[in-house]
C-alpha positions, 0 to 999 in steps of 0.5 A: 482420825489423828494426824499420826493415823493419817500419816500412817494410812498414807504409808500403808498405801505406799507399802501396798503399792510396793507389794503389787505384782507379788501377792495375786490372787491375794490383795496387796495390803499395807499395814502400820502399827502405832505405839500408844504414844503414836510413834510408828513401831511396825509396818508390813505388806502382804507377802506372796501367797502362803506367806503372812498378811500385812497386819501380821508382818507389821505386828511381828516387827512391832513386838510388845510395842503393839500392846495398847497401840493402833493398827492402820491398814488398807483393807479390813483384817480377815476373820477366816482361816485360809493359808494363814490364820485370821488377822483379826485374832492376831490383832486381838492377841497382840493387845492393840486397842484401835484399828483404822481401816480404809476399805471394808472387806467386800467378800463373805468368805473373809468378812467379819474381821471388824465385828470380831475385833469390836466384840473383843473390845477393840475400837474399829474405824472403817472407810477412812480415805477409802477412795485413795486405797481403792484406786491404789494397790487394792484396785487389781484385787477389787476388780477381780472381786467385783468383775471377775476379771483382772485389772487392765493397764494399757501402756503405750509410747507415742510421739506428740502426734500420737504415732507409735512408729514411723511410716517405714515401721521403725519405732526404736526408740520413740522414748528415752532411757528414763521412760524405758526404765519406767516400763520395766518398773511398771511390768514388775507390778503386774502379773501378766504382760500381753501383746498380740501376734502382730506386735510379737512378729514386728518387734520381737519383744522379750517382755521381761522385767530388767533392772537398771543394769539390764539384768533380768529381775528375780520375779517375772510376770507371765508373758502372754501372746495372743496368737489365734493363727499360729503365727508365732515362730519358735525362735521368738524371744518371748519363748526364750525361757527367761520368763513363763509364757502363755500363747493364747488363742482366746477369741477376744479380750473378755475370753482372754481376761477370763483365761488369765483370771483363772490363772490367778492373774489380777493385774494385766499390762496391755502392751499390744499394738493399736488393734489390740488396744482398740479392742480392749477400749471398745469393750470397756476393759481398760482400767488405767492408761500409762502413756509416754509421750516423746517431744517429736513429730512424725506426721505419718505412721500407725496411730497409738490406737486403732478404730474405736467405732466412734464417729462424733465428738459426743461419742469420744472416750474420756479420761481423767488425768491422774498424774503428769510426770517428766521423764528426761525429755519425755512425759508420763501421763497416767489416766483413768477412763471416765466414759467407756463404749462398753457401758462401764461408766465409772472406775468405782462402779459396784463399790 
């Protein structure tokens, strides 16, 4: 792969990340078109369901400049006709001579794109920087393909000693403005935001995505409250009509995720309290954690996670740190589990 293609692949991953939260149940794919001389002449990301795929968007931008060029894309171009036509055919018609792909198509229904391109004389390179693409914007969709459930991102804000509230129950605000703004950006990348009835009753959150000026964003994720005992009052802000809301009576995390998967949800933001977080962690159903740490100590109050049923250090759940990012006076830590009590030993299991 040339330096220009490597740079284009990094850009394609960025484009896919920019589409997160808008494409489900389709994958958030990014694509870049390079002219014959290696210059970027088009780029695109998957549009909402029913809209064009990333390759088609990029080809439309490139126009005739795509002929004789290269397309760099995060997922193998599809070869089937669904709501849109086959992307492989669009690439052939555009006259590209090379296609560089990060992740081979894992499903039978959309597979065969690389073969169709090669049969038409197009040079195809598969599996380029695959790990980075699989752990990026494609992760929610790949989780759905492999495990038939949404990807789960657990978000929590805590003090340095791991407290999510003071002993008197007060918790507004543990973190500062930059961290709170980051939560809204994170929500915008998700299809659903989940809390339990305890959190809904204690904090009365609205769970909407708001911009820097405090206005509701145009697109809102599904708000989900797990309430098996019908405790949620009709006056709860989560029922205010500002975004769609589901009150679920699911008996556990797996049942809840199956319910959301059937609603085309592929990325879930778990914002529930310590009890709900512990239930998902015990079941091995947390794929990523985003922890906002504030430089304060409380010494008492509820911990960021409830009882995990772990009695010795050898049984501890472990994580790898993906990113450390200062946010004003706070720190954002992004983590991926490397060991689960639920038996899922790797974020790439099944790949």
